[in-house]
Backbone as XML, in Angstrom:
<?xml version="1.0"?>
<chain id="A" units="angstrom">
  <residue number="1" name="MET">
    <atom name="N" x="105.898" y="94.483" z="105.359"/>
    <atom name="CA" x="104.496" y="94.825" z="105.389"/>
    <atom name="C" x="104.254" y="95.869" z="106.465"/>
  </residue>
  <residue number="2" name="ILE">
    <atom name="N" x="103.206" y="96.637" z="106.259"/>
    <atom name="CA" x="102.855" y="97.651" z="107.243"/>
    <atom name="C" x="101.564" y="97.242" z="107.937"/>
  </residue>
  <residue number="3" name="ASN">
    <atom name="N" x="101.297" y="97.836" z="109.061"/>
    <atom name="CA" x="100.039" y="97.631" z="109.755"/>
    <atom name="C" x="99.022" y="98.588" z="109.165"/>
  </residue>
  <residue number="4" name="ILE">
    <atom name="N" x="97.917" y="98.080" z="108.672"/>
    <atom name="CA" x="96.912" y="98.917" z="108.028"/>
    <atom name="C" x="95.818" y="99.232" z="109.039"/>
  </residue>
  <residue number="5" name="SER">
    <atom name="N" x="95.553" y="100.519" z="109.246"/>
    <atom name="CA" x="94.543" y="100.933" z="110.213"/>
    <atom name="C" x="93.146" y="100.584" z="109.697"/>
  </residue>
  <residue number="6" name="PRO">
    <atom name="N" x="92.177" y="100.460" z="110.608"/>
    <atom name="CA" x="90.804" y="100.172" z="110.192"/>
    <atom name="C" x="90.238" y="101.225" z="109.234"/>
  </residue>
  <residue number="7" name="ILE">
    <atom name="N" x="90.641" y="102.481" z="109.408"/>
    <atom name="CA" x="90.154" y="103.548" z="108.517"/>
    <atom name="C" x="90.679" y="103.333" z="107.101"/>
  </residue>
  <residue number="8" name="ILE">
    <atom name="N" x="91.976" y="103.048" z="106.983"/>
    <atom name="CA" x="92.575" y="102.795" z="105.666"/>
    <atom name="C" x="91.953" y="101.552" z="105.048"/>
  </residue>
  <residue number="9" name="LEU">
    <atom name="N" x="91.738" y="100.520" z="105.850"/>
    <atom name="CA" x="91.122" y="99.297" z="105.341"/>
    <atom name="C" x="89.728" y="99.587" z="104.778"/>
  </residue>
  <residue number="10" name="GLU">
    <atom name="N" x="88.973" y="100.439" z="105.449"/>
    <atom name="CA" x="87.638" y="100.806" z="104.955"/>
    <atom name="C" x="87.750" y="101.527" z="103.609"/>
  </residue>
  <residue number="11" name="LEU">
    <atom name="N" x="88.702" y="102.457" z="103.491"/>
    <atom name="CA" x="88.919" y="103.159" z="102.222"/>
    <atom name="C" x="89.390" y="102.192" z="101.138"/>
  </residue>
  <residue number="12" name="MET">
    <atom name="N" x="90.200" y="101.224" z="101.535"/>
    <atom name="CA" x="90.792" y="100.273" z="100.599"/>
    <atom name="C" x="89.726" y="99.453" z="99.865"/>
  </residue>
  <residue number="13" name="LYS">
    <atom name="N" x="88.544" y="99.375" z="100.435"/>
    <atom name="CA" x="87.472" y="98.603" z="99.803"/>
    <atom name="C" x="87.168" y="99.111" z="98.397"/>
  </residue>
  <residue number="14" name="ASP">
    <atom name="N" x="87.456" y="100.398" z="98.125"/>
    <atom name="CA" x="87.263" y="100.945" z="96.781"/>
    <atom name="C" x="88.189" y="100.292" z="95.766"/>
  </residue>
  <residue number="15" name="ALA">
    <atom name="N" x="89.309" y="99.744" z="96.232"/>
    <atom name="CA" x="90.295" y="99.147" z="95.331"/>
    <atom name="C" x="90.157" y="97.631" z="95.238"/>
  </residue>
  <residue number="16" name="VAL">
    <atom name="N" x="89.169" y="97.071" z="95.919"/>
    <atom name="CA" x="88.932" y="95.619" z="95.911"/>
    <atom name="C" x="87.494" y="95.420" z="95.447"/>
  </residue>
  <residue number="17" name="ARG">
    <atom name="N" x="87.353" y="95.057" z="94.162"/>
    <atom name="CA" x="86.022" y="95.001" z="93.542"/>
    <atom name="C" x="85.625" y="93.563" z="93.221"/>
  </residue>
  <residue number="18" name="ILE">
    <atom name="N" x="84.358" y="93.298" z="93.355"/>
    <atom name="CA" x="83.811" y="91.986" z="93.009"/>
    <atom name="C" x="83.466" y="91.978" z="91.521"/>
  </residue>
  <residue number="19" name="SER">
    <atom name="N" x="83.821" y="90.880" z="90.840"/>
    <atom name="CA" x="83.419" y="90.692" z="89.449"/>
    <atom name="C" x="82.823" y="89.287" z="89.307"/>
  </residue>
  <residue number="20" name="ARG">
    <atom name="N" x="82.327" y="88.983" z="88.137"/>
    <atom name="CA" x="81.762" y="87.642" z="87.898"/>
    <atom name="C" x="82.786" y="86.536" z="88.112"/>
  </residue>
  <residue number="21" name="GLU">
    <atom name="N" x="84.021" y="86.801" z="87.686"/>
    <atom name="CA" x="85.064" y="85.772" z="87.720"/>
    <atom name="C" x="85.790" y="85.689" z="89.052"/>
  </residue>
  <residue number="22" name="GLY">
    <atom name="N" x="85.650" y="86.708" z="89.901"/>
    <atom name="CA" x="86.374" y="86.712" z="91.165"/>
    <atom name="C" x="86.460" y="88.108" z="91.750"/>
  </residue>
  <residue number="23" name="VAL">
    <atom name="N" x="87.679" y="88.520" z="92.080"/>
    <atom name="CA" x="87.910" y="89.816" z="92.706"/>
    <atom name="C" x="88.981" y="90.567" z="91.912"/>
  </residue>
  <residue number="24" name="ILE">
    <atom name="N" x="88.751" y="91.846" z="91.689"/>
    <atom name="CA" x="89.723" y="92.690" z="90.991"/>
    <atom name="C" x="90.358" y="93.637" z="92.003"/>
  </residue>
  <residue number="25" name="LEU">
    <atom name="N" x="91.693" y="93.659" z="92.013"/>
    <atom name="CA" x="92.447" y="94.586" z="92.853"/>
    <atom name="C" x="92.992" y="95.699" z="91.977"/>
  </residue>
  <residue number="26" name="ASP">
    <atom name="N" x="92.771" y="96.938" z="92.363"/>
    <atom name="CA" x="93.359" y="98.079" z="91.668"/>
    <atom name="C" x="94.616" y="98.467" z="92.435"/>
  </residue>
  <residue number="27" name="LEU">
    <atom name="N" x="95.751" y="98.395" z="91.750"/>
    <atom name="CA" x="97.053" y="98.557" z="92.396"/>
    <atom name="C" x="97.864" y="99.686" z="91.782"/>
  </residue>
  <residue number="28" name="GLU">
    <atom name="N" x="98.706" y="100.298" z="92.591"/>
    <atom name="CA" x="99.725" y="101.264" z="92.161"/>
    <atom name="C" x="101.060" y="100.614" z="92.514"/>
  </residue>
  <residue number="29" name="ILE">
    <atom name="N" x="101.872" y="100.326" z="91.503"/>
    <atom name="CA" x="103.110" y="99.570" z="91.690"/>
    <atom name="C" x="104.324" y="100.485" z="91.660"/>
  </residue>
  <residue number="30" name="THR">
    <atom name="N" x="105.242" y="100.254" z="92.601"/>
    <atom name="CA" x="106.551" y="100.895" z="92.573"/>
    <atom name="C" x="107.568" y="99.779" z="92.376"/>
  </residue>
  <residue number="31" name="ALA">
    <atom name="N" x="108.133" y="99.696" z="91.182"/>
    <atom name="CA" x="109.121" y="98.661" z="90.879"/>
    <atom name="C" x="110.511" y="99.143" z="91.291"/>
  </residue>
  <residue number="32" name="GLY">
    <atom name="N" x="111.412" y="98.183" z="91.549"/>
    <atom name="CA" x="112.775" y="98.517" z="91.925"/>
    <atom name="C" x="112.901" y="98.961" z="93.371"/>
  </residue>
  <residue number="33" name="ALA">
    <atom name="N" x="111.957" y="98.561" z="94.212"/>
    <atom name="CA" x="111.975" y="98.940" z="95.633"/>
    <atom name="C" x="112.959" y="98.057" z="96.404"/>
  </residue>
  <residue number="34" name="LYS">
    <atom name="N" x="113.210" y="98.430" z="97.644"/>
    <atom name="CA" x="114.106" y="97.661" z="98.508"/>
    <atom name="C" x="113.570" y="96.258" z="98.768"/>
  </residue>
  <residue number="35" name="GLU">
    <atom name="N" x="112.249" y="96.170" z="98.974"/>
    <atom name="CA" x="111.613" y="94.884" z="99.246"/>
    <atom name="C" x="110.221" y="94.864" z="98.615"/>
  </residue>
  <residue number="36" name="THR">
    <atom name="N" x="109.681" y="93.676" z="98.473"/>
    <atom name="CA" x="108.332" y="93.519" z="97.950"/>
    <atom name="C" x="107.370" y="93.484" z="99.128"/>
  </residue>
  <residue number="37" name="ALA">
    <atom name="N" x="106.397" y="94.402" z="99.117"/>
    <atom name="CA" x="105.463" y="94.505" z="100.241"/>
    <atom name="C" x="104.287" y="95.403" z="99.881"/>
  </residue>
  <residue number="38" name="ILE">
    <atom name="N" x="103.211" y="95.263" z="100.655"/>
    <atom name="CA" x="102.101" y="96.213" z="100.574"/>
    <atom name="C" x="102.592" y="97.500" z="101.232"/>
  </residue>
  <residue number="39" name="GLN">
    <atom name="N" x="102.459" y="98.613" z="100.544"/>
    <atom name="CA" x="102.920" y="99.897" z="101.065"/>
    <atom name="C" x="101.812" y="100.637" z="101.804"/>
  </residue>
  <residue number="40" name="GLY">
    <atom name="N" x="100.597" y="100.558" z="101.292"/>
    <atom name="CA" x="99.490" y="101.294" z="101.891"/>
    <atom name="C" x="98.381" y="101.484" z="100.876"/>
  </residue>
  <residue number="41" name="TYR">
    <atom name="N" x="97.730" y="102.622" z="100.961"/>
    <atom name="CA" x="96.595" y="102.903" z="100.086"/>
    <atom name="C" x="96.659" y="104.361" z="99.656"/>
  </residue>
  <residue number="42" name="ASN">
    <atom name="N" x="96.434" y="104.604" z="98.369"/>
    <atom name="CA" x="96.401" y="105.968" z="97.843"/>
    <atom name="C" x="94.927" y="106.356" z="97.653"/>
  </residue>
  <residue number="43" name="PRO">
    <atom name="N" x="94.379" y="107.185" z="98.557"/>
    <atom name="CA" x="92.955" y="107.511" z="98.468"/>
    <atom name="C" x="92.580" y="108.347" z="97.247"/>
  </residue>
  <residue number="44" name="TRP">
    <atom name="N" x="93.506" y="109.115" z="96.690"/>
    <atom name="CA" x="93.207" y="109.934" z="95.521"/>
    <atom name="C" x="93.112" y="109.076" z="94.273"/>
  </residue>
  <residue number="45" name="ARG">
    <atom name="N" x="93.952" y="108.094" z="94.164"/>
    <atom name="CA" x="93.908" y="107.192" z="93.002"/>
    <atom name="C" x="93.032" y="105.974" z="93.255"/>
  </residue>
  <residue number="46" name="ARG">
    <atom name="N" x="92.641" y="105.790" z="94.506"/>
    <atom name="CA" x="91.841" y="104.627" z="94.914"/>
    <atom name="C" x="92.523" y="103.327" z="94.523"/>
  </residue>
  <residue number="47" name="ARG">
    <atom name="N" x="93.805" y="103.250" z="94.900"/>
    <atom name="CA" x="94.608" y="102.075" z="94.579"/>
    <atom name="C" x="95.441" y="101.656" z="95.777"/>
  </residue>
  <residue number="48" name="ILE">
    <atom name="N" x="95.611" y="100.350" z="95.911"/>
    <atom name="CA" x="96.497" y="99.791" z="96.931"/>
    <atom name="C" x="97.919" y="99.945" z="96.414"/>
  </residue>
  <residue number="49" name="GLU">
    <atom name="N" x="98.792" y="100.465" z="97.259"/>
    <atom name="CA" x="100.181" y="100.681" z="96.855"/>
    <atom name="C" x="101.010" y="99.440" z="97.199"/>
  </residue>
  <residue number="50" name="VAL">
    <atom name="N" x="101.735" y="98.946" z="96.199"/>
    <atom name="CA" x="102.572" y="97.756" z="96.368"/>
    <atom name="C" x="103.973" y="98.072" z="95.876"/>
  </residue>
  <residue number="51" name="ARG">
    <atom name="N" x="104.965" y="97.752" z="96.699"/>
    <atom name="CA" x="106.370" y="97.879" z="96.284"/>
    <atom name="C" x="106.833" y="96.520" z="95.780"/>
  </residue>
  <residue number="52" name="ILE">
    <atom name="N" x="107.574" y="96.545" z="94.672"/>
    <atom name="CA" x="108.108" y="95.325" z="94.063"/>
    <atom name="C" x="109.623" y="95.483" z="93.945"/>
  </residue>
  <residue number="53" name="ALA">
    <atom name="N" x="110.361" y="94.507" z="94.426"/>
    <atom name="CA" x="111.821" y="94.591" z="94.405"/>
    <atom name="C" x="112.381" y="94.520" z="92.979"/>
  </residue>
  <residue number="54" name="GLN">
    <atom name="N" x="111.772" y="93.718" z="92.128"/>
    <atom name="CA" x="112.257" y="93.586" z="90.743"/>
    <atom name="C" x="112.060" y="94.894" z="89.998"/>
  </residue>
  <residue number="55" name="ARG">
    <atom name="N" x="112.972" y="95.150" z="89.084"/>
    <atom name="CA" x="112.825" y="96.315" z="88.195"/>
    <atom name="C" x="111.792" y="95.989" z="87.120"/>
  </residue>
  <residue number="56" name="ALA">
    <atom name="N" x="111.215" y="97.019" z="86.567"/>
    <atom name="CA" x="110.195" y="96.860" z="85.519"/>
    <atom name="C" x="110.885" y="96.650" z="84.172"/>
  </residue>
  <residue number="57" name="GLN">
    <atom name="N" x="111.456" y="95.480" z="83.989"/>
    <atom name="CA" x="112.141" y="95.136" z="82.739"/>
    <atom name="C" x="111.708" y="93.749" z="82.288"/>
  </residue>
  <residue number="58" name="LYS">
    <atom name="N" x="111.242" y="93.674" z="81.050"/>
    <atom name="CA" x="110.873" y="92.398" z="80.419"/>
    <atom name="C" x="109.882" y="91.587" z="81.255"/>
  </residue>
  <residue number="59" name="GLY">
    <atom name="N" x="108.955" y="92.268" z="81.909"/>
    <atom name="CA" x="107.902" y="91.583" z="82.655"/>
    <atom name="C" x="108.326" y="91.004" z="83.994"/>
  </residue>
  <residue number="60" name="LYS">
    <atom name="N" x="109.552" y="91.269" z="84.433"/>
    <atom name="CA" x="110.029" y="90.698" z="85.699"/>
    <atom name="C" x="109.239" y="91.214" z="86.896"/>
  </residue>
  <residue number="61" name="ALA">
    <atom name="N" x="108.931" y="92.500" z="86.921"/>
    <atom name="CA" x="108.154" y="93.058" z="88.036"/>
    <atom name="C" x="106.736" y="92.486" z="88.034"/>
  </residue>
  <residue number="62" name="ASN">
    <atom name="N" x="106.140" y="92.320" z="86.855"/>
    <atom name="CA" x="104.801" y="91.716" z="86.779"/>
    <atom name="C" x="104.819" y="90.294" z="87.313"/>
  </residue>
  <residue number="63" name="GLY">
    <atom name="N" x="105.845" y="89.538" z="86.951"/>
    <atom name="CA" x="105.985" y="88.165" z="87.441"/>
    <atom name="C" x="106.129" y="88.126" z="88.952"/>
  </residue>
  <residue number="64" name="GLU">
    <atom name="N" x="106.934" y="89.039" z="89.496"/>
    <atom name="CA" x="107.100" y="89.085" z="90.950"/>
    <atom name="C" x="105.812" y="89.503" z="91.640"/>
  </residue>
  <residue number="65" name="LEU">
    <atom name="N" x="105.062" y="90.414" z="91.026"/>
    <atom name="CA" x="103.781" y="90.832" z="91.591"/>
    <atom name="C" x="102.835" y="89.634" z="91.704"/>
  </residue>
  <residue number="66" name="ILE">
    <atom name="N" x="102.719" y="88.864" z="90.654"/>
    <atom name="CA" x="101.839" y="87.692" z="90.671"/>
    <atom name="C" x="102.305" y="86.691" z="91.720"/>
  </residue>
  <residue number="67" name="SER">
    <atom name="N" x="103.604" y="86.461" z="91.801"/>
    <atom name="CA" x="104.154" y="85.553" z="92.799"/>
    <atom name="C" x="103.864" y="86.045" z="94.221"/>
  </residue>
  <residue number="68" name="PHE">
    <atom name="N" x="104.061" y="87.343" z="94.442"/>
    <atom name="CA" x="103.803" y="87.942" z="95.756"/>
    <atom name="C" x="102.339" y="87.788" z="96.147"/>
  </residue>
  <residue number="69" name="LEU">
    <atom name="N" x="101.424" y="88.124" z="95.232"/>
    <atom name="CA" x="99.995" y="88.020" z="95.530"/>
    <atom name="C" x="99.596" y="86.564" z="95.770"/>
  </residue>
  <residue number="70" name="SER">
    <atom name="N" x="100.195" y="85.651" z="95.030"/>
    <atom name="CA" x="99.930" y="84.227" z="95.199"/>
    <atom name="C" x="100.269" y="83.779" z="96.621"/>
  </residue>
  <residue number="71" name="LYS">
    <atom name="N" x="101.424" y="84.198" z="97.100"/>
    <atom name="CA" x="101.835" y="83.837" z="98.468"/>
    <atom name="C" x="100.984" y="84.557" z="99.503"/>
  </residue>
  <residue number="72" name="LEU">
    <atom name="N" x="100.697" y="85.826" z="99.272"/>
    <atom name="CA" x="99.925" y="86.623" z="100.217"/>
    <atom name="C" x="98.533" y="86.034" z="100.440"/>
  </residue>
  <residue number="73" name="PHE">
    <atom name="N" x="97.875" y="85.647" z="99.346"/>
    <atom name="CA" x="96.503" y="85.138" z="99.428"/>
    <atom name="C" x="96.425" y="83.609" z="99.434"/>
  </residue>
  <residue number="74" name="ASN">
    <atom name="N" x="97.591" y="82.955" z="99.404"/>
    <atom name="CA" x="97.676" y="81.494" z="99.452"/>
    <atom name="C" x="96.829" y="80.836" z="98.353"/>
  </residue>
  <residue number="75" name="ILE">
    <atom name="N" x="97.043" y="81.321" z="97.114"/>
    <atom name="CA" x="96.360" y="80.742" z="95.962"/>
    <atom name="C" x="97.378" y="80.512" z="94.844"/>
  </residue>
  <residue number="76" name="SER">
    <atom name="N" x="97.023" y="79.691" z="93.899"/>
    <atom name="CA" x="97.910" y="79.384" z="92.779"/>
    <atom name="C" x="98.123" y="80.612" z="91.899"/>
  </residue>
  <residue number="77" name="PRO">
    <atom name="N" x="99.367" y="80.814" z="91.418"/>
    <atom name="CA" x="99.607" y="81.926" z="90.483"/>
    <atom name="C" x="98.759" y="81.811" z="89.215"/>
  </residue>
  <residue number="78" name="LYS">
    <atom name="N" x="98.307" y="80.618" z="88.887"/>
    <atom name="CA" x="97.463" y="80.424" z="87.707"/>
    <atom name="C" x="96.100" y="81.100" z="87.876"/>
  </residue>
  <residue number="79" name="ASN">
    <atom name="N" x="95.729" y="81.400" z="89.130"/>
    <atom name="CA" x="94.450" y="82.045" z="89.407"/>
    <atom name="C" x="94.571" y="83.556" z="89.553"/>
  </residue>
  <residue number="80" name="ILE">
    <atom name="N" x="95.710" y="84.096" z="89.121"/>
    <atom name="CA" x="95.942" y="85.541" z="89.185"/>
    <atom name="C" x="96.357" y="86.026" z="87.802"/>
  </residue>
  <residue number="81" name="GLU">
    <atom name="N" x="95.734" y="87.108" z="87.356"/>
    <atom name="CA" x="96.058" y="87.648" z="86.034"/>
    <atom name="C" x="95.996" y="89.176" z="86.064"/>
  </residue>
  <residue number="82" name="ILE">
    <atom name="N" x="96.980" y="89.799" z="85.449"/>
    <atom name="CA" x="96.944" y="91.247" z="85.279"/>
    <atom name="C" x="95.992" y="91.518" z="84.115"/>
  </residue>
  <residue number="83" name="VAL">
    <atom name="N" x="94.868" y="92.177" z="84.399"/>
    <atom name="CA" x="93.853" y="92.387" z="83.365"/>
    <atom name="C" x="93.968" y="93.754" z="82.707"/>
  </residue>
  <residue number="84" name="SER">
    <atom name="N" x="94.676" y="94.679" z="83.345"/>
    <atom name="CA" x="94.988" y="95.950" z="82.688"/>
    <atom name="C" x="96.238" y="96.543" z="83.334"/>
  </residue>
  <residue number="85" name="GLY">
    <atom name="N" x="96.985" y="97.276" z="82.508"/>
    <atom name="CA" x="98.185" y="97.941" z="83.003"/>
    <atom name="C" x="99.454" y="97.126" z="82.930"/>
  </residue>
  <residue number="86" name="MET">
    <atom name="N" x="99.549" y="96.192" z="81.981"/>
    <atom name="CA" x="100.750" y="95.349" z="81.870"/>
    <atom name="C" x="102.037" y="96.174" z="81.828"/>
  </residue>
  <residue number="87" name="ALA">
    <atom name="N" x="102.006" y="97.318" z="81.155"/>
    <atom name="CA" x="103.209" y="98.153" z="81.014"/>
    <atom name="C" x="103.079" y="99.465" z="81.786"/>
  </residue>
  <residue number="88" name="SER">
    <atom name="N" x="102.224" y="99.459" z="82.799"/>
    <atom name="CA" x="101.959" y="100.681" z="83.565"/>
    <atom name="C" x="102.153" y="100.417" z="85.053"/>
  </residue>
  <residue number="89" name="SER">
    <atom name="N" x="102.350" y="101.479" z="85.819"/>
    <atom name="CA" x="102.421" y="101.323" z="87.272"/>
    <atom name="C" x="101.020" y="101.166" z="87.871"/>
  </residue>
  <residue number="90" name="LYS">
    <atom name="N" x="100.003" y="101.556" z="87.129"/>
    <atom name="CA" x="98.618" y="101.386" z="87.572"/>
    <atom name="C" x="98.073" y="100.104" z="86.943"/>
  </residue>
  <residue number="91" name="LYS">
    <atom name="N" x="97.813" y="99.128" z="87.791"/>
    <atom name="CA" x="97.389" y="97.815" z="87.307"/>
    <atom name="C" x="96.084" y="97.393" z="87.957"/>
  </residue>
  <residue number="92" name="SER">
    <atom name="N" x="95.327" y="96.605" z="87.231"/>
    <atom name="CA" x="94.173" y="95.914" z="87.794"/>
    <atom name="C" x="94.466" y="94.426" z="87.665"/>
  </residue>
  <residue number="93" name="VAL">
    <atom name="N" x="94.335" y="93.725" z="88.773"/>
    <atom name="CA" x="94.691" y="92.310" z="88.834"/>
    <atom name="C" x="93.459" y="91.511" z="89.227"/>
  </residue>
  <residue number="94" name="MET">
    <atom name="N" x="93.163" y="90.498" z="88.421"/>
    <atom name="CA" x="92.031" y="89.613" z="88.703"/>
    <atom name="C" x="92.521" y="88.431" z="89.535"/>
  </residue>
  <residue number="95" name="ILE">
    <atom name="N" x="91.799" y="88.166" z="90.621"/>
    <atom name="CA" x="92.020" y="86.957" z="91.403"/>
    <atom name="C" x="90.799" y="86.089" z="91.141"/>
  </residue>
  <residue number="96" name="PHE">
    <atom name="N" x="90.986" y="85.099" z="90.271"/>
    <atom name="CA" x="89.876" y="84.252" z="89.860"/>
    <atom name="C" x="89.369" y="83.455" z="91.050"/>
  </residue>
  <residue number="97" name="GLN">
    <atom name="N" x="88.052" y="83.439" z="91.187"/>
    <atom name="CA" x="87.361" y="82.719" z="92.252"/>
    <atom name="C" x="87.819" y="83.179" z="93.641"/>
  </residue>
  <residue number="98" name="GLY">
    <atom name="N" x="88.324" y="84.409" z="93.720"/>
    <atom name="CA" x="88.744" y="84.960" z="95.009"/>
    <atom name="C" x="87.538" y="85.368" z="95.839"/>
  </residue>
  <residue number="99" name="ASN">
    <atom name="N" x="87.684" y="85.319" z="97.138"/>
    <atom name="CA" x="86.635" y="85.710" z="98.059"/>
    <atom name="C" x="86.900" y="87.135" z="98.533"/>
  </residue>
  <residue number="100" name="HIS">
    <atom name="N" x="85.992" y="88.032" z="98.239"/>
    <atom name="CA" x="86.136" y="89.462" z="98.543"/>
    <atom name="C" x="86.457" y="89.697" z="100.021"/>
  </residue>
  <residue number="101" name="GLU">
    <atom name="N" x="85.676" y="89.104" z="100.911"/>
    <atom name="CA" x="85.860" y="89.322" z="102.350"/>
    <atom name="C" x="87.195" y="88.762" z="102.834"/>
  </residue>
  <residue number="102" name="GLU">
    <atom name="N" x="87.579" y="87.579" z="102.357"/>
    <atom name="CA" x="88.856" y="86.992" z="102.766"/>
    <atom name="C" x="90.029" y="87.846" z="102.302"/>
  </residue>
  <residue number="103" name="ILE">
    <atom name="N" x="89.940" y="88.373" z="101.103"/>
    <atom name="CA" x="91.015" y="89.222" z="100.574"/>
    <atom name="C" x="91.142" y="90.484" z="101.421"/>
  </residue>
  <residue number="104" name="LEU">
    <atom name="N" x="90.029" y="91.115" z="101.764"/>
    <atom name="CA" x="90.074" y="92.302" z="102.623"/>
    <atom name="C" x="90.631" y="91.961" z="104.006"/>
  </residue>
  <residue number="105" name="GLU">
    <atom name="N" x="90.257" y="90.807" z="104.519"/>
    <atom name="CA" x="90.760" y="90.383" z="105.834"/>
    <atom name="C" x="92.280" y="90.199" z="105.801"/>
  </residue>
  <residue number="106" name="ILE">
    <atom name="N" x="92.785" y="89.584" z="104.748"/>
    <atom name="CA" x="94.233" y="89.382" z="104.613"/>
    <atom name="C" x="94.937" y="90.722" z="104.471"/>
  </residue>
  <residue number="107" name="LEU">
    <atom name="N" x="94.403" y="91.598" z="103.647"/>
    <atom name="CA" x="95.002" y="92.929" z="103.481"/>
    <atom name="C" x="95.022" y="93.688" z="104.802"/>
  </residue>
  <residue number="108" name="GLY">
    <atom name="N" x="93.967" y="93.547" z="105.589"/>
    <atom name="CA" x="93.875" y="94.234" z="106.873"/>
    <atom name="C" x="94.845" y="93.713" z="107.910"/>
  </residue>
  <residue number="109" name="SER">
    <atom name="N" x="95.301" y="92.480" z="107.726"/>
    <atom name="CA" x="96.232" y="91.891" z="108.702"/>
    <atom name="C" x="97.682" y="92.208" z="108.374"/>
  </residue>
  <residue number="110" name="LYS">
    <atom name="N" x="97.937" y="92.862" z="107.240"/>
    <atom name="CA" x="99.320" y="93.153" z="106.818"/>
    <atom name="C" x="99.719" y="94.553" z="107.172"/>
  </residue>
</chain>
C-alpha cells in the first residue's frame, strides 16, 4: 500500500460515489502485478488504481479484487459486487450498505 496525500484523497472522492444500495467505487485495475494493493488515483480517468497479483484469466483477478476489498474494508465478500466492467480494467464495484465516509477514511490511511 502507498501513503495517500490529503490532496489525492480529496480528488479520490470523485471515484467513491453514494448510491441507494451503498457505495460505488470506480476502479482502474492492473492484473498480473507483483502484489495486490491500492496504487493511487488517476485524476484523468477519475478512478482509484488497484494492482491485482492474479492474472485476468477466468475471473481470477475479479475474485481476488473482491477478496482484497473485503479485507481492506472489513466486510463480507457477499456485500461486494462488480456492477460494471467484469471483463475490463475499468470497473465499478458496489459495496452494499457501505459507509461513504468510512470508506474514504480507510482509503486515506493506506
